[in-house]
MDAnalysis code that builds the backbone (N, CA, C; Angstrom):
import MDAnalysis as mda
import numpy as np

u = mda.Universe.empty(708, n_residues=236, atom_resindex=np.repeat(np.arange(236), 3), trajectory=True)
u.add_TopologyAttr("name", ["N", "CA", "C"] * 236)
u.add_TopologyAttr("resid", np.arange(1, 237))
u.add_TopologyAttr("resname", ["MET", "LYS", "ILE", "SER", "ILE", "ILE", "ILE", "PRO", "ILE", "LEU", "ASN", "GLU", "ALA", "ALA", "THR", "ILE", "GLY", "LYS", "LEU", "LEU", "SER", "HIS", "LEU", "VAL", "ASN", "SER", "THR", "ASN", "SER", "LYS", "ASP", "THR", "ILE", "LYS", "GLU", "ILE", "ILE", "ILE", "ALA", "ASP", "GLY", "GLY", "SER", "VAL", "ASP", "ASP", "SER", "ARG", "LYS", "ALA", "ILE", "GLN", "SER", "PHE", "ALA", "LYS", "THR", "GLN", "THR", "THR", "PRO", "ILE", "HIS", "ILE", "ILE", "LEU", "SER", "LYS", "LYS", "GLY", "ARG", "ALA", "ILE", "GLN", "MET", "ASN", "SER", "GLY", "ALA", "SER", "GLU", "ALA", "SER", "GLY", "GLU", "ILE", "PHE", "TYR", "PHE", "LEU", "HIS", "ALA", "ASP", "SER", "PHE", "PRO", "PRO", "LYS", "GLY", "TYR", "ASP", "ASN", "ASP", "ILE", "LEU", "ARG", "GLU", "ILE", "GLN", "LYS", "GLY", "ASN", "GLU", "ALA", "GLY", "CYS", "PHE", "ARG", "MET", "LYS", "PHE", "ASP", "SER", "ASN", "HIS", "TRP", "TRP", "LEU", "ARG", "PHE", "LEU", "GLY", "TRP", "LEU", "THR", "GLN", "PHE", "LYS", "ASN", "LYS", "ARG", "CYS", "ARG", "GLY", "GLY", "ASP", "GLN", "SER", "GLN", "PHE", "ILE", "THR", "ALA", "SER", "LEU", "PHE", "LYS", "GLN", "ILE", "ASP", "GLY", "TYR", "ASP", "GLU", "ALA", "TYR", "LEU", "VAL", "TYR", "GLU", "ASP", "ASN", "ASP", "LEU", "VAL", "ASP", "ARG", "LEU", "PHE", "ALA", "ILE", "ASN", "LYS", "PHE", "VAL", "ILE", "ILE", "PRO", "LYS", "TYR", "VAL", "ILE", "THR", "SER", "ALA", "ARG", "ARG", "TYR", "ARG", "GLU", "VAL", "GLY", "VAL", "TRP", "ARG", "LEU", "GLN", "TYR", "HIS", "PHE", "LEU", "ASN", "ILE", "HIS", "MET", "ARG", "ARG", "TRP", "MET", "GLY", "ALA", "THR", "SER", "LYS", "ASP", "LEU", "TYR", "ARG", "TYR", "TYR", "LYS", "GLU", "LYS", "VAL", "VAL", "SER"])
u.atoms.positions = np.array([
    [-41.391, -17.579, 24.903],
    [-40.327, -17.008, 24.085],
    [-39.075, -17.852, 24.216],
    [-38.372, -18.020, 23.092],
    [-37.151, -18.811, 23.099],
    [-35.979, -18.002, 22.539],
    [-34.792, -18.466, 22.883],
    [-33.559, -17.743, 22.572],
    [-32.812, -18.422, 21.431],
    [-32.420, -17.632, 20.449],
    [-31.482, -18.083, 19.420],
    [-30.111, -17.522, 19.772],
    [-29.155, -18.406, 20.034],
    [-27.788, -17.979, 20.326],
    [-27.024, -17.875, 19.014],
    [-26.369, -16.739, 18.802],
    [-25.663, -16.482, 17.549],
    [-24.199, -16.190, 17.858],
    [-23.307, -16.998, 17.283],
    [-21.879, -16.897, 17.584],
    [-21.091, -16.711, 16.288],
    [-20.462, -15.559, 16.085],
    [-19.585, -15.392, 14.921],
    [-18.230, -16.025, 15.208],
    [-17.682, -16.759, 14.251],
    [-16.377, -17.384, 14.468],
    [-15.460, -17.201, 13.265],
    [-14.175, -17.337, 13.539],
    [-13.159, -17.434, 12.498],
    [-11.983, -18.193, 13.107],
    [-11.823, -19.437, 12.696],
    [-10.731, -20.282, 13.183],
    [-10.761, -20.437, 14.708],
    [-11.834, -21.022, 15.206],
    [-12.005, -21.207, 16.652],
    [-12.057, -22.691, 17.034],
    [-11.356, -23.530, 16.305],
    [-11.387, -24.966, 16.576],
    [-10.952, -25.302, 17.995],
    [-10.045, -24.503, 18.543],
    [-9.493, -24.799, 19.863],
    [-10.485, -24.530, 20.984],
    [-11.474, -23.679, 20.743],
    [-12.361, -23.259, 21.838],
    [-13.846, -23.532, 21.605],
    [-14.269, -23.694, 20.368],
    [-15.701, -23.717, 20.083],
    [-16.417, -24.903, 20.727],
    [-15.770, -26.066, 20.779],
    [-16.402, -27.218, 21.413],
    [-16.638, -26.990, 22.890],
    [-15.658, -26.395, 23.549],
    [-15.783, -26.082, 24.975],
    [-16.914, -25.090, 25.219],
    [-17.031, -24.079, 24.358],
    [-18.099, -23.100, 24.513],
    [-19.466, -23.732, 24.314],
    [-19.621, -24.536, 23.277],
    [-20.917, -25.166, 23.018],
    [-21.328, -26.058, 24.179],
    [-20.392, -26.811, 24.719],
    [-20.683, -27.656, 25.874],
    [-21.120, -26.808, 27.065],
    [-20.430, -25.701, 27.267],
    [-20.784, -24.786, 28.362],
    [-22.191, -24.222, 28.174],
    [-22.521, -23.818, 26.971],
    [-23.838, -23.237, 26.709],
    [-24.961, -24.233, 26.988],
    [-24.768, -25.461, 26.536],
    [-25.788, -26.488, 26.731],
    [-25.927, -26.864, 28.200],
    [-24.815, -26.955, 28.901],
    [-24.832, -27.416, 30.288],
    [-25.113, -26.316, 31.308],
    [-25.136, -25.065, 30.874],
    [-25.332, -23.950, 31.808],
    [-26.738, -23.374, 31.779],
    [-27.627, -23.962, 30.985],
    [-29.009, -23.483, 30.958],
    [-29.769, -24.012, 32.168],
    [-30.781, -23.267, 32.599],
    [-31.660, -23.749, 33.665],
    [-32.743, -24.657, 33.113],
    [-33.029, -24.498, 31.816],
    [-34.043, -25.329, 31.182],
    [-33.648, -25.584, 29.734],
    [-33.711, -26.812, 29.305],
    [-33.348, -27.152, 27.930],
    [-34.367, -26.605, 26.922],
    [-35.538, -26.197, 27.419],
    [-36.586, -25.720, 26.521],
    [-36.449, -24.247, 26.174],
    [-35.509, -23.543, 26.788],
    [-35.409, -22.098, 26.564],
    [-34.596, -21.746, 25.325],
    [-33.734, -22.659, 24.880],
    [-32.858, -22.383, 23.738],
    [-33.470, -22.968, 22.473],
    [-33.816, -22.097, 21.557],
    [-34.404, -22.528, 20.286],
    [-33.363, -23.198, 19.399],
    [-32.164, -22.603, 19.373],
    [-31.115, -23.077, 18.479],
    [-29.825, -22.345, 18.794],
    [-28.729, -22.911, 18.351],
    [-27.433, -22.240, 18.374],
    [-26.960, -22.132, 16.936],
    [-26.697, -20.898, 16.509],
    [-26.274, -20.650, 15.130],
    [-24.835, -20.155, 15.136],
    [-23.973, -20.874, 14.433],
    [-22.568, -20.489, 14.304],
    [-22.385, -19.850, 12.933],
    [-22.025, -18.582, 12.913],
    [-21.800, -17.878, 11.646],
    [-20.303, -17.859, 11.369],
    [-19.876, -18.705, 10.453],
    [-18.458, -18.883, 10.155],
    [-18.038, -17.936, 9.041],
    [-17.053, -17.098, 9.357],
    [-16.578, -16.120, 8.384],
    [-15.463, -16.614, 7.484],
    [-15.304, -17.942, 7.396],
    [-14.300, -18.493, 6.483],
    [-13.164, -19.206, 7.185],
    [-13.466, -19.976, 8.199],
    [-12.431, -20.704, 8.940],
    [-11.693, -21.681, 8.036],
    [-10.385, -21.773, 8.263],
    [-9.573, -22.727, 7.506],
    [-8.989, -23.800, 8.424],
    [-9.415, -23.797, 9.687],
    [-8.983, -24.842, 10.614],
    [-10.105, -25.873, 10.742],
    [-10.156, -26.596, 11.850],
    [-11.155, -27.648, 12.036],
    [-12.385, -27.173, 12.807],
    [-12.687, -25.892, 12.745],
    [-13.831, -25.359, 13.487],
    [-15.126, -26.063, 13.127],
    [-15.420, -26.162, 11.842],
    [-16.693, -26.758, 11.436],
    [-16.757, -28.240, 11.813],
    [-15.645, -28.924, 11.716],
    [-15.608, -30.335, 12.098],
    [-15.898, -30.491, 13.596],
    [-15.333, -29.606, 14.419],
    [-15.563, -29.659, 15.865],
    [-17.029, -29.383, 16.191],
    [-17.631, -28.435, 15.484],
    [-19.043, -28.100, 15.713],
    [-19.930, -29.268, 15.315],
    [-19.690, -29.814, 14.160],
    [-20.505, -30.934, 13.672],
    [-20.397, -32.144, 14.575],
    [-19.201, -32.408, 15.078],
    [-18.998, -33.536, 15.987],
    [-19.790, -33.343, 17.271],
    [-19.773, -32.140, 17.816],
    [-20.520, -31.869, 19.048],
    [-22.024, -31.914, 18.792],
    [-22.456, -31.344, 17.676],
    [-23.890, -31.249, 17.377],
    [-24.555, -32.613, 17.297],
    [-23.809, -33.625, 16.854],
    [-24.374, -34.965, 16.715],
    [-24.825, -35.559, 18.044],
    [-24.279, -35.056, 19.142],
    [-24.579, -35.615, 20.466],
    [-25.669, -34.841, 21.201],
    [-26.223, -33.801, 20.550],
    [-27.131, -32.896, 21.251],
    [-28.553, -32.928, 20.685],
    [-29.507, -32.572, 21.551],
    [-30.890, -32.402, 21.101],
    [-31.157, -30.953, 20.701],
    [-30.401, -30.014, 21.271],
    [-30.535, -28.615, 20.876],
    [-30.006, -28.449, 19.446],
    [-30.799, -27.890, 18.538],
    [-30.316, -27.700, 17.156],
    [-29.100, -26.776, 17.109],
    [-28.058, -27.224, 16.437],
    [-26.846, -26.420, 16.260],
    [-26.555, -26.342, 14.767],
    [-26.585, -25.128, 14.235],
    [-26.441, -24.926, 12.795],
    [-25.170, -24.135, 12.494],
    [-24.520, -24.465, 11.403],
    [-23.400, -23.676, 10.886],
    [-23.868, -22.989, 9.620],
    [-23.663, -21.672, 9.551],
    [-23.925, -20.966, 8.300],
    [-22.626, -20.312, 7.845],
    [-22.423, -20.251, 6.547],
    [-21.243, -19.612, 5.995],
    [-21.568, -18.160, 5.677],
    [-20.647, -17.289, 6.021],
    [-20.884, -15.856, 5.881],
    [-19.631, -15.173, 5.363],
    [-19.804, -13.993, 4.830],
    [-18.648, -13.151, 4.551],
    [-17.984, -12.793, 5.880],
    [-16.678, -12.556, 5.835],
    [-15.920, -12.230, 7.034],
    [-16.278, -10.843, 7.547],
    [-16.325, -10.706, 8.853],
    [-16.671, -9.436, 9.490],
    [-17.717, -9.702, 10.552],
    [-17.425, -9.355, 11.796],
    [-18.311, -9.763, 12.878],
    [-19.731, -9.209, 12.712],
    [-19.874, -7.950, 12.315],
    [-21.219, -7.392, 12.114],
    [-21.955, -8.150, 11.011],
    [-21.258, -8.426, 9.919],
    [-21.863, -9.168, 8.811],
    [-22.271, -10.558, 9.274],
    [-21.382, -11.222, 10.005],
    [-21.656, -12.583, 10.466],
    [-22.835, -12.623, 11.437],
    [-22.894, -11.661, 12.348],
    [-23.990, -11.652, 13.318],
    [-25.324, -11.339, 12.646],
    [-25.314, -10.439, 11.682],
    [-26.545, -10.176, 10.925],
    [-26.966, -11.400, 10.120],
    [-25.974, -12.112, 9.558],
    [-26.286, -13.327, 8.804],
    [-26.915, -14.372, 9.713],
    [-26.364, -14.520, 10.917],
    [-26.932, -15.452, 11.877],
    [-28.341, -15.065, 12.274],
    [-28.560, -13.767, 12.496],
    [-29.891, -13.279, 12.884],
    [-30.910, -13.521, 11.776],
    [-30.472, -13.407, 10.535],
    [-31.399, -13.602, 9.413],
    [-31.880, -15.044, 9.322],
    [-31.124, -15.963, 9.906],
    [-31.493, -17.379, 9.887],
    [-32.171, -17.819, 11.180],
    [-32.169, -16.961, 12.188],
    [-32.663, -17.341, 13.512],
    [-34.183, -17.314, 13.569],
    [-34.750, -18.228, 14.356],
    [-36.206, -18.305, 14.489],
    [-36.698, -18.035, 15.898],
    [-35.783, -17.767, 16.839],
    [-36.184, -17.433, 18.197],
    [-36.701, -16.008, 18.295],
    [-37.453, -15.754, 19.356],
    [-37.975, -14.392, 19.582],
    [-36.929, -13.486, 20.218],
    [-35.854, -14.085, 20.725],
    [-34.769, -13.337, 21.364],
    [-33.456, -13.778, 20.726],
    [-32.618, -12.811, 20.395],
    [-31.292, -13.106, 19.885],
    [-30.278, -12.886, 21.000],
    [-29.338, -13.821, 21.130],
    [-28.256, -13.669, 22.109],
    [-26.938, -13.809, 21.372],
    [-26.243, -12.679, 21.192],
    [-24.981, -12.642, 20.453],
    [-23.815, -12.845, 21.423],
    [-22.952, -13.783, 21.063],
    [-21.894, -14.190, 21.973],
    [-20.595, -14.410, 21.208],
    [-19.492, -13.877, 21.737],
    [-18.185, -14.139, 21.141],
    [-17.753, -15.564, 21.458],
    [-16.910, -16.122, 20.616],
    [-16.527, -17.527, 20.739],
    [-15.636, -17.807, 21.938],
    [-15.079, -16.761, 22.552],
    [-14.222, -16.970, 23.726],
    [-14.822, -16.350, 24.989],
    [-16.152, -16.183, 25.000],
    [-16.846, -15.633, 26.164],
    [-17.849, -16.651, 26.691],
    [-17.837, -16.875, 28.006],
    [-18.644, -17.922, 28.622],
    [-19.643, -17.311, 29.604],
    [-20.939, -17.383, 29.284],
    [-21.953, -16.757, 30.143],
    [-22.146, -17.522, 31.450],
    [-22.793, -16.887, 32.440],
    [-22.958, -17.519, 33.752],
    [-23.997, -18.630, 33.735],
    [-23.951, -19.455, 34.743],
    [-24.949, -20.499, 34.924],
    [-26.335, -19.871, 34.980],
    [-27.262, -20.444, 34.238],
    [-28.624, -19.923, 34.228],
    [-28.810, -18.674, 33.400],
    [-27.889, -18.455, 32.457],
    [-27.968, -17.255, 31.615],
    [-29.291, -17.160, 30.866],
    [-29.860, -18.306, 30.505],
    [-31.113, -18.308, 29.753],
    [-32.254, -17.700, 30.563],
    [-32.386, -18.120, 31.819],
    [-33.435, -17.563, 32.670],
    [-33.178, -16.103, 33.006],
    [-31.907, -15.730, 33.148],
    [-31.575, -14.321, 33.407],
    [-32.064, -13.437, 32.262],
    [-31.819, -13.878, 31.048],
    [-32.255, -13.101, 29.881],
    [-33.778, -13.058, 29.794],
    [-34.415, -14.207, 29.938],
    [-35.878, -14.259, 29.844],
    [-36.541, -13.421, 30.921],
    [-35.944, -13.397, 32.100],
    [-36.505, -12.600, 33.203],
    [-36.500, -11.112, 32.850],
    [-35.405, -10.659, 32.235],
    [-35.343, -9.243, 31.846],
    [-36.356, -8.928, 30.748],
    [-36.503, -9.829, 29.803],
    [-37.478, -9.627, 28.737],
    [-38.882, -9.528, 29.322],
    [-39.194, -10.388, 30.273],
    [-40.522, -10.380, 30.907],
    [-40.771, -9.097, 31.676],
    [-39.696, -8.456, 32.142],
    [-39.824, -7.177, 32.851],
    [-39.931, -5.998, 31.887],
    [-39.855, -6.279, 30.596],
    [-39.969, -5.217, 29.604],
    [-38.642, -4.666, 29.126],
    [-37.531, -5.282, 29.540],
    [-36.209, -4.849, 29.090],
    [-35.847, -5.628, 27.825],
    [-35.895, -4.957, 26.706],
    [-35.777, -5.632, 25.411],
    [-34.346, -5.864, 24.944],
    [-33.372, -5.290, 25.634],
    [-31.977, -5.464, 25.209],
    [-31.060, -5.231, 26.393],
    [-29.881, -5.835, 26.321],
    [-28.918, -5.635, 27.393],
    [-27.760, -6.602, 27.302],
    [-27.006, -6.685, 28.388],
    [-25.826, -7.527, 28.430],
    [-25.582, -7.985, 29.860],
    [-24.545, -8.777, 30.050],
    [-24.069, -9.154, 31.373],
    [-22.870, -8.280, 31.742],
    [-22.472, -8.330, 32.992],
    [-21.177, -7.801, 33.374],
    [-20.112, -8.754, 32.829],
    [-18.831, -8.385, 32.974],
    [-17.779, -9.202, 32.376],
    [-16.540, -9.237, 33.261],
    [-15.889, -10.394, 33.279],
    [-14.574, -10.547, 33.898],
    [-13.656, -11.242, 32.899],
    [-12.394, -10.815, 32.879],
    [-11.399, -11.521, 32.071],
    [-10.864, -12.724, 32.839],
    [-10.382, -13.719, 32.118],
    [-9.749, -14.877, 32.754],
    [-8.280, -14.566, 33.040],
    [-8.064, -13.463, 33.726],
    [-6.720, -12.988, 34.019],
    [-6.724, -12.279, 35.369],
    [-5.620, -12.365, 36.087],
    [-5.479, -11.671, 37.366],
    [-4.755, -10.340, 37.241],
    [-4.448, -9.936, 36.006],
    [-3.791, -8.642, 35.810],
    [-4.674, -7.544, 36.406],
    [-4.106, -6.660, 37.200],
    [-4.917, -5.687, 37.934],
    [-5.711, -4.772, 36.998],
    [-5.148, -4.425, 35.867],
    [-5.866, -3.535, 34.953],
    [-7.078, -4.241, 34.330],
    [-6.909, -5.513, 33.985],
    [-8.020, -6.258, 33.408],
    [-9.103, -6.523, 34.455],
    [-8.689, -6.702, 35.715],
    [-9.687, -6.804, 36.789],
    [-10.441, -5.486, 36.937],
    [-9.741, -4.382, 36.786],
    [-10.368, -3.056, 36.860],
    [-11.375, -2.858, 35.721],
    [-10.990, -3.271, 34.522],
    [-11.918, -3.153, 33.386],
    [-13.181, -3.967, 33.643],
    [-13.039, -5.159, 34.210],
    [-14.201, -5.957, 34.564],
    [-15.062, -5.280, 35.606],
    [-14.434, -4.651, 36.591],
    [-15.169, -3.926, 37.644],
    [-16.015, -2.809, 37.052],
    [-15.515, -2.147, 36.025],
    [-16.245, -1.034, 35.402],
    [-17.551, -1.476, 34.745],
    [-17.644, -2.755, 34.376],
    [-18.817, -3.200, 33.619],
    [-20.093, -3.247, 34.451],
    [-19.993, -3.017, 35.750],
    [-21.192, -2.971, 36.588],
    [-21.988, -1.681, 36.384],
    [-21.357, -0.653, 35.831],
    [-21.988, 0.653, 35.717],
    [-22.782, 0.782, 34.416],
    [-23.944, 1.409, 34.521],
    [-24.782, 1.581, 33.336],
    [-24.340, 2.828, 32.564],
    [-23.245, 2.645, 31.868],
    [-22.677, 3.702, 31.046],
    [-22.237, 3.056, 29.742],
    [-22.569, 3.661, 28.636],
    [-22.268, 3.016, 27.360],
    [-20.768, 2.910, 27.112],
    [-19.956, 3.730, 27.791],
    [-18.508, 3.647, 27.629],
    [-17.921, 2.440, 28.361],
    [-18.728, 1.792, 29.194],
    [-18.274, 0.599, 29.923],
    [-18.769, -0.682, 29.261],
    [-19.186, -0.573, 28.027],
    [-19.752, -1.724, 27.319],
    [-18.772, -2.243, 26.264],
    [-18.991, -3.509, 25.892],
    [-18.178, -4.122, 24.846],
    [-18.787, -5.449, 24.442],
    [-18.422, -5.931, 23.279],
    [-19.002, -7.168, 22.774],
    [-18.689, -8.381, 23.623],
    [-17.580, -8.327, 24.388],
    [-17.222, -9.456, 25.239],
    [-18.238, -9.691, 26.353],
    [-19.083, -8.704, 26.624],
    [-20.111, -8.863, 27.654],
    [-21.329, -9.603, 27.121],
    [-21.332, -9.917, 25.848],
    [-22.446, -10.537, 25.120],
    [-23.596, -9.541, 24.995],
    [-24.562, -9.856, 24.158],
    [-25.656, -8.923, 23.873],
    [-26.938, -9.685, 23.611],
    [-27.967, -9.430, 24.418],
    [-29.277, -9.994, 24.093],
    [-30.202, -8.885, 23.630],
    [-31.107, -9.239, 22.738],
    [-32.048, -8.266, 22.186],
    [-33.214, -9.024, 21.565],
    [-34.394, -8.495, 21.707],
    [-35.531, -9.159, 21.076],
    [-35.387, -9.069, 19.560],
    [-35.886, -10.072, 18.883],
    [-35.816, -10.085, 17.419],
    [-36.525, -8.875, 16.831],
    [-37.638, -8.488, 17.444],
    [-38.403, -7.356, 16.911],
    [-37.631, -6.049, 17.046],
    [-36.958, -5.841, 18.183],
    [-36.179, -4.616, 18.352],
    [-34.951, -4.630, 17.451],
    [-34.332, -5.784, 17.294],
    [-33.170, -5.897, 16.419],
    [-33.524, -5.488, 14.993],
    [-34.670, -5.921, 14.537],
    [-35.115, -5.554, 13.189],
    [-35.487, -4.073, 13.123],
    [-36.078, -3.585, 14.199],
    [-36.493, -2.182, 14.241],
    [-35.306, -1.234, 14.100],
    [-34.162, -1.593, 14.694],
    [-32.987, -0.721, 14.632],
    [-32.023, -1.134, 13.520],
    [-32.475, -2.060, 12.657],
    [-31.694, -2.488, 11.484],
    [-30.417, -3.232, 11.835],
    [-30.407, -3.917, 12.971],
    [-29.311, -4.805, 13.319],
    [-27.972, -4.111, 13.444],
    [-26.917, -4.886, 13.235],
    [-25.561, -4.343, 13.289],
    [-25.260, -3.566, 12.010],
    [-24.518, -2.484, 12.154],
    [-24.100, -1.695, 11.004],
    [-22.887, -2.371, 10.377],
    [-23.064, -2.944, 9.206],
    [-22.013, -3.727, 8.565],
    [-20.869, -2.879, 8.024],
    [-21.011, -1.557, 8.097],
    [-19.893, -0.699, 7.719],
    [-18.759, -0.805, 8.735],
    [-19.099, -1.235, 9.963],
    [-18.092, -1.345, 11.020],
    [-17.452, -2.729, 11.013],
    [-16.145, -2.761, 10.777],
    [-15.391, -4.000, 10.876],
    [-14.729, -4.118, 12.247],
    [-14.632, -3.001, 12.953],
    [-14.376, -2.961, 14.394],
    [-15.384, -1.970, 14.962],
    [-15.628, -2.023, 16.264],
    [-16.525, -1.092, 16.949],
    [-18.004, -1.394, 16.705],
    [-18.304, -2.533, 16.051],
    [-19.693, -2.826, 15.705],
    [-20.572, -3.012, 16.935],
    [-20.028, -3.623, 17.989],
    [-20.804, -3.823, 19.210],
    [-21.110, -2.489, 19.882],
    [-20.106, -1.621, 19.934],
    [-20.295, -0.326, 20.574],
    [-21.295, 0.533, 19.814],
    [-21.268, 0.433, 18.490],
    [-22.235, 1.185, 17.688],
    [-23.657, 0.743, 18.002],
    [-23.879, -0.570, 18.130],
    [-25.216, -1.068, 18.465],
    [-25.639, -0.577, 19.844],
    [-24.724, -0.650, 20.805],
    [-25.026, -0.196, 22.163],
    [-25.343, 1.300, 22.168],
    [-24.587, 2.085, 21.422],
    [-24.854, 3.523, 21.339],
    [-26.289, 3.784, 20.885],
    [-26.737, 3.036, 19.885],
    [-28.099, 3.237, 19.367],
    [-29.155, 2.778, 20.359],
    [-28.865, 1.726, 21.103],
    [-29.819, 1.251, 22.111],
    [-29.903, 2.208, 23.296],
    [-28.761, 2.765, 23.708],
    [-28.771, 3.759, 24.774],
    [-29.551, 4.991, 24.347],
    [-29.441, 5.351, 23.078],
    [-30.122, 6.547, 22.578],
    [-31.630, 6.442, 22.685],
    [-32.168, 5.212, 22.656],
    [-33.616, 5.028, 22.793],
    [-33.969, 4.411, 24.147],
    [-32.995, 4.450, 25.071],
    [-33.206, 3.978, 26.440],
    [-33.678, 2.527, 26.479],
    [-32.982, 1.676, 25.707],
    [-33.335, 0.257, 25.629],
    [-32.124, -0.597, 25.990],
    [-31.705, -0.504, 27.255],
    [-30.542, -1.290, 27.632],
    [-30.529, -1.533, 29.131],
    [-30.194, -2.783, 29.502],
    [-30.092, -3.155, 30.912],
    [-28.855, -4.027, 31.098],
    [-28.265, -3.987, 32.285],
    [-27.086, -4.798, 32.571],
    [-27.444, -5.816, 33.641],
    [-27.340, -7.087, 33.302],
    [-27.642, -8.159, 34.247],
    [-26.460, -8.311, 35.209],
    [-26.698, -8.293, 36.526],
    [-25.590, -8.307, 37.499],
    [-24.971, -9.685, 37.729],
    [-24.657, -10.371, 36.648],
    [-23.887, -11.609, 36.681],
    [-22.789, -11.483, 35.630],
    [-21.800, -12.370, 35.709],
    [-20.589, -12.166, 34.918],
    [-20.374, -13.194, 33.810],
    [-20.115, -12.673, 32.625],
    [-19.544, -13.458, 31.537],
    [-18.030, -13.516, 31.779],
    [-17.444, -14.693, 31.631],
    [-15.989, -14.820, 31.730],
    [-15.431, -14.873, 30.310],
    [-14.585, -13.922, 29.989],
    [-14.076, -13.839, 28.624],
    [-12.555, -13.957, 28.586],
    [-12.043, -14.435, 27.493],
    [-10.609, -14.670, 27.359],
    [-9.840, -13.359, 27.208],
    [-8.701, -13.294, 27.865],
    [-7.800, -12.153, 27.718],
    [-6.716, -12.452, 26.680],
    [-7.002, -13.380, 25.776],
    [-5.960, -13.840, 24.848],
    [-5.407, -12.718, 23.982],
    [-6.267, -11.793, 23.549],
    [-5.768, -10.699, 22.721],
    [-4.818, -9.806, 23.513],
    [-5.133, -9.570, 24.795],
    [-4.231, -8.786, 25.643],
    [-2.906, -9.510, 25.840],
    [-2.968, -10.829, 25.967],
    [-1.740, -11.598, 26.143],
    [-0.899, -11.568, 24.861],
    [-1.570, -11.597, 23.714],
    [-0.856, -11.607, 22.434],
    [-0.210, -10.256, 22.131],
    [-0.971, -9.187, 22.336],
    [-0.521, -7.851, 21.944],
    [0.212, -7.136, 23.079],
    [-0.178, -7.450, 24.314],
    [0.340, -6.722, 25.475],
    [-0.768, -5.871, 26.060],
    [-0.926, -5.921, 27.370],
    [-2.048, -5.235, 28.017],
    [-2.045, -3.741, 27.730],
    [-0.903, -3.090, 27.967],
    [-0.886, -1.627, 27.842],
    [-0.936, -1.186, 26.386],
    [-0.282, -1.913, 25.518],
    [-0.309, -1.557, 24.088],
    [-1.719, -1.693, 23.536],
    [-2.380, -2.806, 23.847],
    [-3.727, -3.011, 23.315],
    [-4.700, -2.010, 23.909],
    [-4.576, -1.748, 25.215],
    [-5.492, -0.794, 25.836],
    [-5.326, 0.598, 25.247],
    [-4.092, 0.988, 24.994],
    [-3.836, 2.285, 24.369],
    [-4.543, 2.388, 23.019],
    [-4.446, 1.338, 22.214],
    [-5.056, 1.379, 20.882],
    [-6.586, 1.341, 20.969],
    [-7.138, 0.587, 21.917],
    [-8.590, 0.585, 22.079],
    [-9.095, 1.972, 22.486],
    [-8.407, 2.609, 23.408],
    [-8.806, 3.960, 23.820],
    [-8.681, 4.926, 22.652],
    [-7.649, 4.726, 21.848],
    [-7.457, 5.579, 20.680],
    [-8.610, 5.411, 19.692],
    [-9.059, 4.177, 19.503],
    [-10.184, 3.918, 18.607],
    [-11.447, 4.617, 19.116],
    [-11.704, 4.521, 20.419],
    [-12.880, 5.192, 20.991],
    [-12.784, 6.706, 20.813],
    [-11.606, 7.273, 21.048],
    [-11.426, 8.716, 20.896],
    [-11.611, 9.134, 19.440],
    [-11.072, 8.359, 18.520],
    [-11.209, 8.675, 17.100],
    [-12.680, 8.636, 16.676],
    [-13.411, 7.642, 17.195],
    [-14.841, 7.567, 16.880],
    [-15.579, 8.781, 17.435],
    [-15.274, 9.173, 18.671],
    [-15.904, 10.327, 19.311],
    [-15.614, 11.612, 18.533],
    [-14.436, 11.667, 17.898],
    [-14.041, 12.854, 17.146],
    [-14.512, 12.805, 15.699],
    [-15.267, 11.748, 15.338],
    [-15.896, 11.721, 14.025],
    [-15.261, 10.818, 12.991],
    [-14.341, 9.955, 13.396],
    [-13.711, 9.047, 12.437],
    [-14.751, 8.112, 11.829],
    [-14.568, 7.766, 10.576],
    [-15.486, 6.853, 9.902],
    [-15.159, 5.411, 10.278],
    [-16.059, 4.520, 9.930],
    [-15.826, 3.101, 10.199],
    [-14.579, 2.607, 9.473],
    [-14.344, 3.110, 8.259],
    [-13.152, 2.711, 7.510],
    [-11.878, 3.213, 8.183],
    [-11.934, 4.437, 8.723],
    [-10.780, 4.984, 9.439],
    [-10.446, 4.129, 10.656],
    [-11.471, 3.713, 11.387],
    [-11.254, 2.898, 12.585],
    [-10.643, 1.548, 12.223],
    [-11.150, 0.943, 11.167],
    [-10.632, -0.365, 10.763],
    [-9.201, -0.246, 10.261],
    [-8.917, 0.809, 9.528],
    [-7.553, 1.020, 9.022],
    [-6.568, 1.150, 10.192],
    [-6.977, 1.903, 11.192],
    [-6.142, 2.068, 12.385],
    [-5.942, 0.727, 13.090],
    [-7.021, -0.031, 13.274],
    [-6.964, -1.315, 13.950],
    [-6.036, -2.293, 13.219],
    [-6.178, -2.356, 11.911],
    [-5.348, -3.248, 11.113],
    [-3.863, -2.874, 11.206],
    [-3.601, -1.581, 11.200],
    [-2.230, -1.102, 11.204],
    [-1.565, -1.260, 12.578],
    [-2.302, -0.940, 13.628],
    [-1.692, -0.859, 14.958],
    [-1.869, -2.116, 15.802],
    [-2.960, -2.872, 15.571],
    [-3.270, -3.999, 16.449],
    [-2.988, -5.325, 15.770],
    [-3.620, -5.561, 14.628],
    [-3.513, -6.859, 13.971],
    [-2.111, -7.116, 13.476],
    [-1.475, -6.105, 12.872],
    [-0.128, -6.289, 12.336],
    [0.893, -6.369, 13.451],
])
């Protein structure tokens, strides 16, 4: 079995080359990665140029596909083009641990068809360290897309992939559905993810809005309601 890595991006020229280099150099075996698929939601910077420049130096196939904007849409678009038996969805600012490929394959061989890694932010802020500490627990409320997500292609198709109605909360929605059928495991190694959004918005302000989004979803808010709130309170 081989892994297709799927990365949704939008204007990631500053980081995408570093991530691709990390992915290639952090595998235990070059034969485990079938391909890396970058699903670009309409970048207007030099993201595609950086990807193409890096891809020319590699033996691992690296493909760019153009997609409509929206992380769920982009990840589904990447999955539709993937040929590996395992999909590994990764944010452009999250860096998996050394040997991540063997860690994922080992879980698949044990019969665990989906899961994630634990996560740490690249920040010493005590609250962000606390959030990283919480990711060790097998609770769906301690999950997030920054932890990355692996899933067999067959299970991904069985559950109809990401729900494209969600423009935010798409990762949590997928995890909720996997927990509901008891198909989730947490690998006890750490993805290191950027705290850039917390630095941009402010730790307490952003955390307040994220908690508000989770509460609104729990109380029955629609995907459109969540996105409207996110656009109004976070992005603006």
